[in-house]
Legacy VTK file of the C-alpha trace (Angstrom):
# vtk DataFile Version 3.0
C-alpha trace
ASCII
DATASET POLYDATA
POINTS 82 float
90.410 122.177 41.514
87.231 124.242 41.356
85.138 124.836 38.265
83.691 128.275 37.612
80.098 128.412 36.419
78.554 131.398 34.620
78.226 134.506 36.793
74.829 135.268 38.292
73.281 138.715 38.043
71.269 139.718 41.111
68.911 142.687 40.926
67.685 144.947 43.742
64.523 146.975 44.075
63.138 148.923 47.028
59.390 148.572 47.631
57.198 151.484 48.627
57.128 150.097 52.182
60.949 150.241 52.443
61.656 146.558 51.922
64.523 145.586 49.645
63.556 142.879 47.142
66.338 140.812 45.603
65.954 138.421 42.667
67.882 137.025 39.736
66.806 136.531 36.134
69.470 133.796 36.033
67.991 131.706 38.887
64.232 131.149 38.600
62.610 130.993 42.024
65.300 133.035 43.773
63.626 135.898 45.641
64.532 137.537 48.940
62.916 140.451 50.727
63.756 142.237 53.969
63.422 145.658 55.600
67.073 145.509 56.688
69.080 146.073 53.505
72.313 144.718 55.014
70.539 141.560 56.185
69.121 140.796 52.763
72.549 141.336 51.176
74.073 138.898 53.676
71.442 136.290 52.745
72.153 136.316 48.990
75.185 134.000 48.799
73.865 131.349 51.246
70.484 131.278 49.505
72.068 130.935 46.059
74.415 128.216 47.354
71.441 126.241 48.646
69.316 126.637 45.504
72.126 125.960 43.031
73.588 123.133 45.111
70.217 121.357 45.147
69.659 121.879 41.426
73.147 120.729 40.481
73.434 117.976 43.071
76.800 119.382 44.093
78.449 121.723 46.534
78.826 125.263 45.235
80.361 128.416 46.632
78.909 131.803 45.693
80.970 134.964 46.085
80.230 138.568 45.160
82.244 139.680 42.163
84.510 142.561 43.093
82.985 145.448 41.211
81.803 148.994 41.652
78.875 149.120 44.073
75.450 149.516 42.503
72.103 150.091 44.185
70.273 148.113 41.500
72.413 145.053 40.722
75.440 142.994 41.634
77.182 140.002 40.022
78.135 136.829 41.853
80.718 134.196 40.923
79.659 130.561 41.278
82.289 127.877 41.929
81.487 124.185 41.641
83.451 122.547 44.437
85.163 119.149 44.091
LINES 1 83
82 0 1 2 3 4 5 6 7 8 9 10 11 12 13 14 15 16 17 18 19 20 21 22 23 24 25 26 27 28 29 30 31 32 33 34 35 36 37 38 39 40 41 42 43 44 45 46 47 48 49 50 51 52 53 54 55 56 57 58 59 60 61 62 63 64 65 66 67 68 69 70 71 72 73 74 75 76 77 78 79 80 81
């Protein structure tokens, strides 16, 4: 059985040079940046899984919450795996 942890809010911002910056107020130290917006989106869940897994000393799975698309933020569900 998996345990759900509080959802994580991830925020997006485009720099003046066209890079997409991604960070979360819920996960200090989490920051991604890339010119390819699809690539940075694909990196969010694996990066969060690594950071949270190390901090919690456990295996976690991070999935995007099914919601209306937003250019400025997205929520992710965090599952603590057995």
